[in-house]
C-alpha distance (Angstrom), angle and dihedral (degrees) to the residues before:
residue distance angle dihedral
M1 . . .
T2 3.73 . .
T3 3.76 138.1 .
P4 3.78 126.5 -143.6
F5 3.72 90.9 -102.2
S6 3.75 98.5 27.0
A7 3.70 139.6 78.7
V8 3.77 93.6 -154.2
I9 3.78 119.1 130.4
A10 3.77 108.0 -166.4
I11 3.77 97.8 172.2
T12 3.76 92.2 121.5
L13 3.77 123.5 51.9
L14 3.78 125.6 -152.1
F15 3.81 108.9 -80.7
F16 3.76 97.1 -157.3
A17 3.76 120.7 50.8
S18 3.76 125.6 -168.3
V19 3.79 91.2 -98.8
C20 3.80 90.0 59.4
S21 3.77 104.2 43.7
P22 3.78 141.5 -18.0
P23 3.81 115.1 -78.1
Q24 3.77 110.5 -81.4
P25 3.81 119.5 -125.8
V26 3.79 109.2 -97.4
H27 3.78 117.7 -137.5
A28 3.77 92.6 169.6
L29 3.75 140.6 -17.9
G30 3.76 106.7 -81.9
G31 3.78 117.5 -166.9
S32 3.81 97.8 -13.8
A33 3.80 96.5 68.8
A34 3.81 130.6 74.3
T35 3.77 131.1 -140.5
L36 3.83 95.7 -161.2
A37 3.81 126.4 68.0
V38 3.82 140.0 177.1
V39 3.81 122.8 -147.4
Y40 3.80 116.7 -166.6
G41 3.78 135.5 177.2
S42 3.81 121.3 66.7
A43 3.81 92.7 8.5
T44 3.81 130.2 21.8
T45 3.79 105.5 -126.9
I46 3.81 131.0 176.5
C47 3.81 118.4 -167.2
S48 3.79 134.4 -178.2
I49 3.80 140.3 165.0
I50 3.80 114.2 -98.8
A51 3.81 118.5 -118.9
Q52 3.82 130.2 -141.5
Q53 3.80 95.8 32.6
S54 3.78 130.0 112.7
I55 3.82 88.6 -131.4
Q56 3.81 112.6 51.9
Q57 3.80 98.7 -138.0
I58 3.80 128.4 -173.0
Q59 3.81 113.0 -118.4
C60 3.81 122.7 -168.4
W61 3.79 137.5 -166.4
Q62 3.81 115.3 -157.5
N63 3.80 128.8 -176.9
G64 3.80 93.8 -26.3
T65 3.80 96.6 -41.2
L66 3.81 129.4 105.9
L67 3.81 107.3 -136.8
P68 3.82 127.7 -150.4
P69 3.85 115.2 -95.8
I70 3.79 115.5 -80.3
L71 3.82 112.6 -113.3
P72 3.82 91.5 -10.8
T73 3.82 93.7 -159.8
T74 3.84 94.5 54.6
S75 3.81 126.8 83.7
F76 3.80 120.6 -141.4
D77 3.76 132.8 -163.2
A78 3.79 100.8 -164.7
V79 3.79 144.1 7.6
A80 3.81 133.5 -159.7
G81 3.79 132.9 -178.6
G82 3.79 139.5 -157.1
R83 3.78 137.5 154.3
D84 3.82 106.4 -20.0
T85 3.82 88.4 -30.8
I86 3.78 134.8 105.4
C87 3.79 125.3 178.9
G88 3.78 133.0 -173.3
I89 3.79 132.6 -165.0
R90 3.77 112.5 -137.9
S91 3.78 118.1 -125.7
G92 3.79 109.0 -78.7
G93 3.81 93.5 32.1
F94 3.79 96.4 -107.4
S95 3.82 98.6 115.9
L96 3.82 137.4 42.0
L97 3.80 121.3 -159.2
C98 3.81 125.4 -173.2
W99 3.81 134.6 -167.9
N100 3.77 137.4 -171.4
T101 3.82 120.3 -134.4
T102 3.82 90.8 -81.1
F103 3.83 86.7 56.7
N104 3.76 99.2 -121.9
P105 3.83 102.8 159.6
K106 3.79 127.4 -131.6
R107 3.81 125.0 179.6
I108 3.81 109.7 -140.5
Y109 3.81 101.2 169.8
N110 3.80 135.2 32.2
N111 3.82 120.6 162.0
A112 3.79 122.9 134.4
S113 3.82 92.3 -172.0
A114 3.84 93.5 57.2
T115 3.79 106.9 38.1
L116 3.80 121.2 -168.6
T117 3.79 117.7 -107.5
S118 3.83 102.1 -176.9
L119 3.80 140.6 9.1
T120 3.81 135.2 -154.2
I121 3.80 134.3 172.4
G122 3.78 124.1 -166.2
D123 3.78 117.6 -178.6
T124 3.82 99.8 -52.8
Q125 3.81 101.3 -18.3
I126 3.81 120.4 96.2
C127 3.80 118.6 -163.8
A128 3.78 133.7 176.2
L129 3.79 140.2 172.4
R130 3.78 121.6 -123.8
N131 3.77 130.5 -151.0
V132 3.82 95.3 -113.6
T133 3.80 132.8 118.7
T134 3.81 103.4 -177.1
A135 3.82 96.7 63.5
D136 3.80 141.2 19.1
N137 3.78 107.0 -48.4
A138 3.83 92.1 -158.0
I139 3.77 120.5 81.7
C140 3.83 128.5 177.6
W141 3.79 139.0 -169.5
R142 3.79 135.4 -171.1
G143 3.81 109.4 -114.9
N144 3.82 138.2 -158.1
N145 3.81 118.1 76.3
N146 3.80 98.6 -24.9
V147 3.79 111.5 43.2
S148 3.80 111.9 -157.3
S149 3.79 135.9 166.8
S150 3.81 119.7 -89.7
R151 3.78 124.4 -157.0
I152 3.81 122.7 -126.5
P153 3.83 112.9 -146.7
T154 3.78 97.0 -121.4
G155 3.76 138.6 83.2
N156 3.79 125.5 -131.5
S157 3.81 92.6 -22.8
Q158 3.76 128.4 154.8
F159 3.80 118.3 -141.0
R160 3.76 124.6 -157.5
V161 3.82 92.3 -157.1
V162 3.81 137.5 -7.5
S163 3.80 130.3 -159.5
S164 3.79 134.7 -176.5
G165 3.80 132.1 -151.2
L166 3.78 138.7 159.9
G167 3.79 105.5 -27.2
L168 3.79 97.6 -25.1
S169 3.78 144.0 65.0
C170 3.79 131.0 -156.7
G171 3.77 135.5 -168.6
V172 3.79 139.5 -176.1
L173 3.80 114.0 -121.1
E174 3.79 115.5 -129.3
S175 3.80 92.5 -144.0
N176 3.80 100.2 60.1
N177 3.84 108.5 2.2
R178 3.81 91.0 -116.1
V179 3.79 127.1 141.5
L180 3.81 120.0 -113.7
C181 3.83 119.4 -172.4
W182 3.80 133.4 -171.5
G183 3.81 139.7 172.8
D184 3.81 119.2 61.1
E185 3.78 96.1 42.2
G186 3.78 98.4 -147.8
I187 3.79 100.5 50.1
S188 3.81 95.8 31.7
L189 3.81 93.2 54.8
S190 3.79 90.6 43.6
I191 3.81 93.5 53.1
Q192 3.79 91.7 43.5
S193 3.81 91.0 53.5
E194 3.82 91.5 48.6
F195 3.81 89.6 55.7
E196 3.81 91.4 45.8
N197 3.80 94.8 107.8
S198 3.81 96.1 39.2
S199 3.78 124.6 97.3
M200 3.79 103.7 -150.0
L201 3.78 136.2 -162.4
N202 3.81 92.1 -163.3
I203 3.80 144.4 -16.8
Q204 3.82 136.4 -141.7
V205 3.82 124.8 -167.7
G206 3.81 128.4 -146.4
G207 3.79 131.5 168.7
R208 3.78 105.3 -45.2
F209 3.79 96.0 -24.0
A210 3.79 140.2 65.0
C211 3.78 136.0 -153.6
G212 3.78 133.3 -168.8
M213 3.76 145.3 154.0
N214 3.77 118.0 -93.0
N215 3.79 121.4 -144.8
T216 3.80 92.3 -92.3
G217 3.81 91.2 58.8
F218 3.82 100.2 -104.8
I219 3.80 125.2 130.2
V220 3.81 111.6 -116.8
C221 3.83 119.5 -168.2
K222 3.82 126.2 -171.0
G223 3.78 136.9 175.2
N224 3.79 133.2 42.5
N225 3.82 115.7 11.2
D226 3.81 101.8 178.8
N227 3.80 91.2 125.5
G228 3.80 100.0 35.5
Q229 3.79 93.0 -100.9
L230 3.81 91.8 140.4
N231 3.80 93.6 53.5
V232 3.78 102.8 97.9
P233 3.84 104.5 -163.6
T234 3.80 95.8 -141.0
N235 3.77 126.3 3.4
T236 3.77 122.3 -173.2
A237 3.78 127.1 149.7
Y238 3.81 111.6 -66.8
E239 3.79 92.9 -10.6
Y240 3.80 89.7 140.9
R241 3.78 134.6 47.3
G242 3.80 102.7 -176.4
L243 3.82 140.4 27.9
A244 3.80 134.1 -160.5
L245 3.81 117.5 -172.4
G246 3.80 124.8 -162.7
A247 3.78 131.1 -175.7
N248 3.82 91.7 -72.3
H249 3.80 107.5 -7.5
C250 3.77 138.6 67.1
C251 3.80 133.3 -154.1
A252 3.80 128.4 -169.1
I253 3.79 137.3 -170.9
R254 3.78 114.1 -124.0
R255 3.77 109.4 -125.6
L256 3.79 98.3 -140.5
N257 3.81 101.8 51.0
H258 3.83 102.8 8.2
T259 3.81 93.3 -124.6
V260 3.80 118.9 140.3
V261 3.79 131.9 -113.9
C262 3.84 123.0 -171.3
W263 3.80 133.5 -166.3
G264 3.81 139.2 175.4
G265 3.79 123.4 38.6
N266 3.83 91.8 116.2
G267 3.79 88.3 -69.8
E268 3.82 91.5 -64.9
F269 3.77 94.4 106.3
S270 3.79 111.0 90.5
S271 3.78 131.1 169.8
N272 3.81 96.9 179.0
F273 3.78 92.8 128.3
T274 3.82 90.4 57.6
E275 3.82 93.8 56.8
L276 3.80 92.3 104.3
I277 3.82 95.8 40.3
A278 3.81 121.9 92.1
F279 3.80 118.4 -146.5
E280 3.79 134.3 -157.1
S281 3.81 95.4 -162.6
I282 3.80 140.2 -7.4
V283 3.81 134.2 -156.0
A284 3.82 128.6 -173.8
G285 3.78 136.7 -140.7
L286 3.77 122.4 -161.5
D287 3.81 94.8 -71.3
F288 3.79 106.8 -1.9
T289 3.80 138.4 56.0
C290 3.79 133.4 -142.3
G291 3.79 127.3 -161.2
L292 3.78 140.9 -170.7
T293 3.79 109.7 -126.4
T294 3.78 123.4 -131.1
S295 3.81 96.0 -141.2
N296 3.81 100.2 62.7
F297 3.83 106.8 -9.0
S298 3.79 92.9 -110.0
V299 3.81 124.7 145.9
I300 3.79 125.6 -113.1
C301 3.84 127.9 179.6
W302 3.80 131.1 -165.2
G303 3.78 143.2 161.3
P304 3.82 139.8 97.9
G305 3.80 92.0 -74.1
W306 3.79 95.9 50.9
P307 3.86 109.5 109.8
N308 3.81 106.7 -111.2
Q309 3.80 93.3 -154.6
Y310 3.79 88.4 70.8
Y311 3.80 92.6 66.0
N312 3.81 91.0 88.4
S313 3.80 90.9 114.5
G314 3.79 94.0 39.0
I315 3.78 122.5 -95.8
F316 3.81 94.6 -50.6
L317 3.80 117.7 89.5
P318 3.82 117.6 -125.8
L319 3.80 92.9 -114.7
Q320 3.79 122.5 133.8
K321 3.79 118.6 -106.7
S322 3.81 106.9 -65.0
L323 3.77 130.9 -144.0
P324 3.82 112.8 -104.7
G325 3.82 89.6 -147.7
P326 3.81 142.3 -9.0
C327 3.79 119.1 -65.0
V328 3.82 107.7 -116.4
D329 3.79 139.9 175.8
T330 3.80 95.5 -150.2
V331 3.83 126.5 97.6
C332 3.82 113.5 -86.6
E333 3.80 119.4 -119.1
C334 3.79 92.8 -140.3
N335 3.81 122.2 0.1
I336 3.78 142.4 -28.2
Y337 3.78 123.9 -114.2
P338 3.81 114.5 -108.8
E339 3.81 112.3 -102.3
S340 3.80 89.3 15.9
Q341 3.78 92.2 150.7
I342 3.80 90.7 55.3
L343 3.81 93.4 46.4
C344 3.82 90.4 49.9
S345 3.80 93.2 39.6
G346 3.79 90.2 -126.6
N347 3.80 94.4 -50.6
G348 3.79 99.9 117.8
H349 3.81 129.6 -62.3
I350 3.81 138.5 -81.7
C351 3.78 121.5 -112.2
R352 3.78 114.8 -138.4
P353 3.81 111.6 -131.6
C354 3.79 112.5 -107.3
D355 3.80 111.5 -103.6
I356 3.80 87.9 -142.1
P357 3.82 120.4 25.4
I358 3.78 108.3 -101.2
S359 3.77 96.0 -160.5
L360 3.78 117.5 79.8
P361 3.79 120.7 -156.3
P362 3.78 115.9 -131.3
I363 3.79 114.4 -83.8
S364 3.76 89.2 -130.0
P365 3.82 133.2 20.1
T366 3.77 88.5 -117.3
S367 3.75 131.4 50.1
P368 3.80 121.7 -124.4
T369 3.77 113.1 -82.5
V370 3.77 135.3 -171.2
I371 3.78 107.8 -68.0
S372 3.79 114.3 -98.6
P373 3.81 114.3 -115.3
S374 3.79 91.0 -132.8
P375 3.82 108.8 136.7
S376 3.82 93.4 -136.2
P377 3.81 109.7 146.4
S378 3.81 90.2 -129.4
K379 3.79 91.7 55.6
P380 3.82 124.9 83.0
S381 3.77 114.3 -81.1
R382 3.82 121.3 -101.1
G383 3.77 92.5 -107.7
L384 3.78 91.9 48.6
R385 3.80 90.9 48.9
R386 3.78 90.7 54.9
G387 3.76 92.1 47.5
L388 3.78 92.9 48.8
L389 3.81 98.0 42.9
A390 3.78 96.1 98.0
F391 3.77 92.4 42.6
A392 3.79 92.4 47.9
I393 3.79 89.0 57.3
V394 3.78 89.9 50.3
G395 3.80 87.8 47.0
S396 3.78 90.6 56.3
V397 3.76 90.4 57.7
G398 3.79 90.6 43.9
G399 3.78 91.0 50.6
L400 3.79 91.6 55.4
A401 3.76 91.4 45.1
G402 3.78 90.4 48.3
I403 3.82 92.1 83.8
C404 3.78 87.0 65.0
S405 3.80 92.0 54.0
L406 3.71 130.2 93.1
I407 3.78 133.8 -96.5
Y408 3.73 115.5 -82.0
C409 3.68 104.9 -158.5
L410 3.42 114.3 61.7
W411 3.81 133.0 157.5
T412 3.75 148.0 40.0
G413 3.77 123.0 -101.8
V414 3.75 147.0 103.9
C415 3.80 100.8 -31.8
F416 3.74 105.5 153.0
G417 3.80 109.1 24.9
K418 3.77 128.4 81.3
K419 3.75 113.8 -62.1
K420 3.76 104.3 -101.0
I421 3.78 106.8 125.1
H422 3.77 127.4 54.2
N423 3.79 105.8 -123.0
S424 3.75 106.1 -148.8
V425 3.80 118.2 -168.5
Q426 3.77 114.2 -141.7
P427 3.79 107.5 159.5
T428 3.79 123.6 -158.5
I429 3.79 107.6 -96.3
T430 3.74 137.7 -161.0
G431 3.74 123.2 -80.3
S432 3.74 125.5 -141.2
N433 3.77 91.4 -75.4
G434 3.76 92.9 52.8
A435 3.79 94.2 -113.2
L436 3.76 121.9 126.7
Q437 3.75 110.9 -104.1
G438 3.77 94.9 -137.0
Q439 3.79 99.0 172.9
S440 3.76 103.8 17.6
S441 3.77 126.6 81.7
P442 3.80 111.9 -102.1
L443 3.77 122.4 -142.4
S444 3.79 103.3 -71.7
R445 3.78 125.1 -116.0
S446 3.80 84.9 -129.2
S447 3.80 92.4 79.4
T448 3.81 90.4 59.7
L449 3.79 93.0 45.4
R450 3.78 92.5 45.4
R451 3.79 92.3 52.8
Q452 3.79 92.3 47.5
G453 3.79 92.3 43.4
S454 3.79 89.9 50.0
R455 3.79 91.7 51.0
L456 3.79 90.4 51.0
M457 3.79 91.2 47.9
R458 3.78 91.5 52.0
R459 3.79 90.5 51.7
Q460 3.79 91.7 51.0
R461 3.79 100.8 44.3
S462 3.78 112.6 111.5
G463 3.76 93.0 -157.6
P464 3.78 142.5 -3.2
S465 3.80 92.6 -86.6
S466 3.79 97.3 48.1
K467 3.80 110.5 102.2
H468 3.79 98.1 -175.7
T469 3.74 135.5 16.8
D470 3.78 116.0 -79.3
R471 3.79 90.3 -126.6
A472 3.81 90.2 80.3
E473 3.79 120.2 66.7
E474 3.80 117.6 -130.7
F475 3.82 116.2 -132.4
L476 3.78 134.1 -164.6
F477 3.78 115.6 -116.2
S478 3.80 90.3 -128.8
D479 3.81 90.9 57.3
L480 3.79 92.6 51.4
A481 3.79 91.8 46.1
A482 3.79 89.2 53.3
A483 3.81 91.4 46.9
T484 3.82 90.9 57.3
N485 3.82 98.1 39.0
N486 3.79 88.6 -106.5
F487 3.82 91.9 -45.6
S488 3.79 93.1 -60.9
L489 3.79 121.2 -171.8
E490 3.79 89.0 -118.2
N491 3.80 88.7 66.7
K492 3.80 96.2 46.2
I493 3.80 109.7 115.6
G494 3.80 104.5 167.0
A495 3.78 147.6 -49.3
G496 3.78 135.4 -89.1
S497 3.77 140.5 -167.3
F498 3.77 95.2 -66.7
G499 3.78 108.6 13.0
I500 3.78 154.8 -10.5
V501 3.82 121.6 -54.5
Y502 3.82 120.7 -138.0
K503 3.77 133.2 -174.9
G504 3.78 112.3 -121.2
K505 3.78 142.3 175.7
L506 3.79 118.4 -142.6
P507 3.81 121.9 -142.7
D508 3.81 90.0 -103.2
G509 3.82 90.3 57.9
R510 3.80 98.8 -103.7
E511 3.81 115.2 143.9
V512 3.77 110.9 -136.6
A513 3.79 141.8 170.1
I514 3.80 113.1 -125.0
K515 3.78 121.0 -159.4
R516 3.78 113.1 -158.8
S517 3.79 123.7 -166.3
E518 3.78 111.2 -119.6
T519 3.78 113.9 -105.2
G520 3.77 136.3 -176.5
P521 3.81 136.1 61.1
K522 3.81 93.5 -39.2
T523 3.78 92.1 60.7
N524 3.77 105.1 87.7
K525 3.78 95.7 149.6
F526 3.78 102.1 64.3
Q527 3.78 92.3 146.4
E528 3.79 90.9 55.5
K529 3.80 91.8 48.3
E530 3.79 89.5 48.2
S531 3.79 90.5 52.5
A532 3.80 93.0 49.7
F533 3.79 88.8 49.9
E534 3.79 92.5 50.4
S535 3.79 91.8 44.9
E536 3.78 95.1 51.6
L537 3.80 93.2 43.0
A538 3.78 91.9 48.8
F539 3.78 95.2 48.8
L540 3.79 100.1 40.7
S541 3.80 93.4 44.9
R542 3.79 89.2 68.1
L543 3.82 100.9 30.9
H544 3.80 118.4 90.1
H545 3.78 118.5 169.0
K546 3.78 134.2 135.0
H547 3.81 90.5 -120.5
L548 3.81 96.9 49.9
V549 3.79 122.3 77.8
R550 3.81 107.7 -107.6
L551 3.78 120.8 -123.6
V552 3.82 112.7 -133.4
G553 3.78 99.1 -176.6
Y554 3.77 149.7 -57.1
C555 3.80 144.5 -120.6
E556 3.79 129.5 -141.9
E557 3.78 115.4 179.6
R558 3.80 120.1 152.9
D559 3.84 105.0 -58.3
E560 3.79 94.7 -11.8
R561 3.81 119.2 105.3
L562 3.81 118.6 179.9
L563 3.78 135.3 167.7
V564 3.81 123.7 -159.4
Y565 3.82 120.4 -150.1
E566 3.75 135.8 178.1
Y567 3.78 109.2 -90.1
M568 3.79 117.6 -104.0
K569 3.79 103.6 -147.5
N570 3.81 97.9 -162.6
G571 3.79 97.0 48.1
A572 3.78 129.4 -144.8
L573 3.78 126.5 -18.0
H574 3.82 88.3 -131.3
D575 3.80 91.6 64.1
H576 3.81 93.6 49.9
L577 3.80 89.6 52.2
H578 3.80 101.7 37.5
D579 3.80 114.4 10.6
M580 3.79 109.6 112.2
N581 3.79 90.4 -129.3
N582 3.80 89.6 61.9
V583 3.79 104.2 29.9
E584 3.80 95.0 85.7
K585 3.81 95.2 42.3
S586 3.78 103.5 102.9
S587 3.81 88.7 172.6
S588 3.82 93.4 63.2
V589 3.80 115.6 130.9
V590 3.81 88.0 -123.2
N591 3.80 91.3 58.4
S592 3.77 97.0 88.3
W593 3.79 125.6 87.4
K594 3.77 92.9 -132.3
M595 3.82 91.9 53.8
R596 3.80 92.6 46.5
I597 3.80 91.4 50.7
K598 3.82 90.2 47.2
I599 3.82 91.0 51.4
S600 3.79 91.1 49.7
L601 3.79 91.0 49.1
D602 3.82 91.6 49.8
A603 3.79 91.2 51.9
A604 3.81 92.8 45.0
R605 3.81 90.1 53.5
G606 3.80 89.7 52.6
I607 3.80 90.9 51.9
E608 3.80 90.6 45.0
Y609 3.80 89.1 56.3
L610 3.81 90.2 53.1
H611 3.80 93.8 48.2
N612 3.79 101.4 39.5
Y613 3.80 111.7 19.0
A614 3.80 108.0 31.4
V615 3.82 112.0 94.3
P616 2.94 108.2 -110.7
P617 3.83 97.7 18.5
I618 3.81 118.3 -111.4
I619 3.81 132.6 -144.3
H620 3.80 111.4 -151.0
R621 3.86 96.5 -156.0
D622 3.80 94.4 -165.8
I623 3.80 108.1 62.6
K624 3.82 108.0 160.5
S625 3.78 138.9 135.0
S626 3.81 93.3 -96.7
N627 3.82 89.2 58.2
I628 3.81 92.3 54.6
L629 3.80 107.4 85.2
L630 3.81 129.7 -169.7
D631 3.80 123.4 -139.2
E632 3.79 126.9 -150.4
N633 3.81 90.6 -80.1
W634 3.81 92.4 49.6
T635 3.79 91.5 -109.4
A636 3.80 110.1 151.5
R637 3.78 120.5 -127.8
V638 3.79 131.1 -175.5
S639 3.80 114.4 -123.6
D640 3.83 143.9 177.8
F641 3.79 111.6 56.1
G642 3.80 95.9 178.7
L643 3.80 92.2 116.0
S644 3.80 97.5 37.1
L645 3.79 122.2 124.9
L646 3.76 136.4 -173.1
V647 3.79 115.2 -99.7
P648 3.81 103.3 -88.5
D649 3.79 116.3 -109.8
S650 3.80 88.8 -140.4
E651 3.78 137.3 10.0
Q652 3.78 94.6 -87.1
P653 3.81 114.2 154.9
T654 3.80 113.1 -93.8
K655 3.79 119.9 -167.2
A656 3.77 108.6 -107.3
A657 3.79 120.0 -112.9
G658 3.77 133.8 167.3
T659 3.79 141.2 97.7
V660 3.77 131.5 -59.5
G661 3.79 112.0 -91.2
Y662 3.82 94.7 16.8
I663 3.78 105.2 59.5
D664 3.79 118.3 111.6
P665 3.84 108.8 -109.8
E666 3.79 92.1 -146.0
Y667 3.80 92.0 52.0
Y668 3.78 92.0 45.6
G669 3.78 93.5 50.5
L670 3.81 101.1 39.2
N671 3.83 100.8 26.2
V672 3.82 88.1 -135.9
L673 3.78 110.8 135.8
T674 3.82 123.1 -149.2
A675 3.79 135.9 157.6
K676 3.82 87.5 -98.4
T677 3.82 87.2 72.6
D678 3.81 88.8 72.0
V679 3.81 90.2 44.4
Y680 3.80 90.8 59.1
G681 3.81 92.7 51.2
F682 3.79 90.7 46.9
G683 3.81 89.7 51.0
V684 3.80 88.7 57.2
V685 3.83 89.0 51.2
L686 3.82 90.0 52.4
L687 3.81 89.7 52.3
E688 3.81 89.3 50.2
L689 3.80 89.7 53.2
L690 3.79 91.5 49.1
T691 3.81 98.8 44.8
G692 3.80 104.9 24.7
K693 3.82 87.3 -132.1
R694 3.79 125.6 131.6
A695 3.80 119.2 -110.5
I696 3.81 85.9 -102.8
F697 3.79 118.9 17.9
K698 3.78 141.9 155.0
T699 3.79 120.7 -98.1
D700 3.80 124.9 -136.6
E701 3.82 86.0 -90.6
N702 3.84 88.0 57.8
A703 3.81 91.3 -113.9
P704 3.82 117.4 139.2
T705 3.79 114.5 -118.6
S706 3.78 138.6 160.9
V707 3.78 126.8 -110.5
V708 3.82 87.0 -123.6
E709 3.79 92.3 58.6
Y710 3.80 90.7 42.8
A711 3.79 99.2 48.0
V712 3.80 109.4 29.1
P713 3.83 97.7 65.8
A714 3.82 90.4 50.7
I715 3.81 92.3 49.1
M716 3.80 90.9 48.5
A717 3.80 90.5 49.8
G718 3.79 92.7 50.7
E719 3.80 91.5 -114.0
L720 3.79 98.0 122.5
D721 3.79 92.7 139.5
K722 3.81 90.3 66.6
I723 3.80 94.2 63.5
L724 3.81 104.5 35.3
D725 3.81 117.0 119.4
R726 3.80 106.0 -94.1
R727 3.80 92.0 -152.6
V728 3.80 88.3 71.5
G729 3.77 94.8 44.6
P730 3.81 129.4 -142.9
P731 3.82 113.9 -34.8
E732 3.78 116.3 -100.1
P733 3.82 115.7 -113.3
N734 3.79 91.2 -96.3
E735 3.84 90.6 48.3
S736 3.80 100.9 47.9
E737 3.79 97.2 82.9
A738 3.80 90.5 42.0
V739 3.81 92.5 54.7
E740 3.79 89.3 44.2
L741 3.79 91.2 53.9
V742 3.81 91.8 49.0
A743 3.81 89.7 50.9
Y744 3.78 93.8 52.2
T745 3.77 90.9 45.6
A746 3.80 90.0 52.1
M747 3.80 92.1 48.2
H748 3.78 91.7 56.1
C749 3.80 93.1 44.1
V750 3.82 89.5 63.1
H751 3.80 96.5 51.4
L752 3.77 108.1 140.0
E753 3.80 93.4 -123.3
G754 3.78 119.8 58.3
K755 3.78 94.2 -139.6
D756 3.81 89.3 64.7
R757 3.81 94.2 53.4
P758 3.80 123.6 92.4
T759 3.80 121.8 -113.0
I760 3.78 119.0 -105.7
T761 3.82 88.7 -109.8
D762 3.81 90.2 58.3
I763 3.80 89.4 48.2
V764 3.82 91.7 51.8
A765 3.81 90.0 50.6
N766 3.81 91.5 52.2
L767 3.79 93.8 46.9
E768 3.80 91.4 48.3
R769 3.78 88.0 52.7
A770 3.82 91.0 47.3
L771 3.80 92.6 50.8
A772 3.80 90.5 48.7
L773 3.81 89.5 52.9
C774 3.81 89.7 56.2
D775 3.81 89.2 58.5
D776 3.81 95.6 42.0
S777 3.77 114.7 65.1
H778 3.81 89.9 180.0
G779 3.76 95.8 46.9
S780 3.75 122.5 115.3
I781 3.72 123.6 -149.1
S782 3.77 89.5 -138.5
S783 3.79 91.1 62.2
G784 3.79 91.5 76.8
P785 3.78 135.2 39.5
I786 3.78 122.6 -95.0
S787 3.77 109.1 -134.5
I788 3.78 105.3 -158.2
L789 3.75 99.8 137.4
S790 3.79 131.7 145.9
D791 3.72 130.7 -151.6
C-alpha cells in the first residue's frame, strides 16, 4: 500500500515473527517496499526503479523532462517521495540516501546490522522500519534541506507498518494490532483515539485522515471528512489490495481485477479512464495519483491536480519499464512475478504482493495462560479450571504459534444482509508458474469434485446401466415444477451451494425441499454447478444419519439439475439467530441455553458421522449456521454437501472453498484440507449460538468485525457474561458451567492452527457433558472428564 507522500507498499505483512523463528537475513525489502514515488512541492517529480538492468537505477521525470538516472552506478531497492524530497534504500537495505529536487544527495542512514525493511515519507517526515527485535524497529527523520532525527513517542516497540502524511505519522503495533500516531499533536491524537477499538492489519496516512485494513479485511477510515475522503464507495472483506491517500482523496486497487477506484476530493477526483487498466501499485500526490500498470510496467498519472500540459505523450509518462517490486534473493511469502529473472536481469527475483495478507495478528495482545484460581463468579469454575489445565498450556503454545498462521477471514460477499445467497469462497490461485492469475480463469474446483463424484458414483452403481444409486428416487422435471407452483417466489425458502431452494409438495403428499441449479444468462459456471450437483448427490445417496438432511431424490433433464430433500419445517439455525423476523422474538424456542446446546450437539454428531463413520470419510468444507437445519422436532441436521470432499489420502493442495467468516485460515492460506477445517467452522457456529452475533457483523462504532475477534478475548479473560446473547438471558445455576464449557470448547475450535484444535469426537463429548449439566442441577463439571484434545 502507498501513502500520498510515500512509496511504501504494505500489502504483505511479515510472515514470520520473532516468536516463530529467528529473524531471516534481509537481502532486500520484499513486499513492504515500493519502486514508484511521487515528489510534490516546487517541482512535480515522478521516480521509479528501472527494470531489466543489472544495476537497479532510479529514474525520474520532472516537469515534462526525463532526467538522467540518479547515481547510475548504485542499485536501489525502494524509493519514496514527499515535499521536495526523494529517498532511496540501497540494495540490501543497509543505507538510506535522500535528495532534494536539485538532487543533491545526503546519506541519513548506514547500518549493515540493522537493515531497513520499509520506507515512507509524508510531507517533511521520513520514517522507516528496521530489522531489529531488541529495540524500536521504527526510526524517523525530519526531511527537506536539513535532515535531522525525529523521536517516536514509544519505547522498545515493534511496528508492523508505518505511514506518514501531512504533519503526522501512524503505525500499527505488532504486539496488539493497535494504531499509534505522532506528529501534529491535535490531529494525531484524534486519529489514534478513533482507531482505539480497531484491530488493524495496516495503516496509511493522508492529509488529516488515515485509512487501513482491519483484520477482517475491511477498509476503515478515520479523521477529517470535509471532502468525503472517509466515504469508501463499496467495502466488502478483502475487496482491496492497495491504498494511496492524498491530501483529501483516496484511491484503492481492487483485489480481483487490479483496477483502481478513487473517492473524496469533493467529488472532483475521477479515475473513470483507468477502469480498464490493471495496476500493480499506486502512489498519491496531494491531489493526483500515479500507478504502475500490470500490462507493461509503465507509469500513468491522473487526477485534478495532475498538470494537463504534460499529456503531450498521452497519459503514460516516458519512463523506462519499471520494476514492480524489489529484486530479492529471499524466499517469497506468496508468489513470484512471471519473468522475474528478466526483470531483475539475473539479480534475484521479485515477490508478488499477496492478494490477501497471509499473516494474521494475534486475536488478543496476550496468549492464553493457565486459568487463575480466583473464585470470581465471572471466572471459570474450579472444576472447569482443572479440566482445562492441560489444554490451557497447549493453548499458550498455540497462541504464540498463532502469529505464524494464516488469515482467517477471507473473502467478499453478503456479510450483513439477510441470508439468501450462498457465499462460496473460491480464491484466485497460482498457475503453473506460481504467479497469481488475476484476470484469467484458474482451474476450477469442479474438476476435483467431478472426479470424486464420479468415483463415488462408480462405487454405488448396481450395474453397468445404472447412472445413480438406487437409494435416490428419480423425478421428472414437470413433477417438481408442479410441486413448487412452477418455482414461484412464494415457495422460495433459501439458497444452497449450486442453486435456489424451494418448498414443494409431491403428488403423494410429501413435503420436500427442492434445490434447483440456477439457469439463464447469469449462469456462466455450468460446469461448477454440475460438479456441486454431482458431489451432493453422490455423498447424500450413501449417507444416512439422523443428524444429516436426507436426500429423497434427484432430477436430470437436459440442462436442469435438481435435488429433492426432506423438508425441514423449522428452517435454518442462521435465521433463528439473525433473521430480522426472529431477532426480536425472545420467546423463540431457540432462545434457551439448553436448546442451543442441544442443537450444537446434534450438529456435532452429524459432523462426527462424516469424519469418523462415513466410508471413506468426508469433509464438509462449508459448516455454518445456515447449513444447520431444524426439523419439526427441533432436531438439528447438517445440510448442503455441494462443496464436500473426501478426506485426502495425502496432504495435496486443495483449492480453498467455504463462506466468509467461517473458513479455516490455515486451509485458506495453505490449501491443505483436513478434518480440522470443519472444526473451525463449527467453532464459529458455537460462538454464534453463545453471542447471537453473525460470523461477521458491525460493531456499535459501525466497524466490521468477526465473532471470533469479538468473543475469544472475552472468553480468555473470563468475562463470558459480557458477550452472551441477551435474548436468552443469564444462564440458570445449573446452566452456567454448561455454557462455560461450550464457550471454552468454541474458543479452542477457532485456534489459528489446526493442530491446536480439538477433534470432532472431543467436541461431541464436551457438548454431551454440557447438555447433561443443564439437566443436573447438582452436577459438577469436575465429575466428568473434559475432552478438549488436539491431534
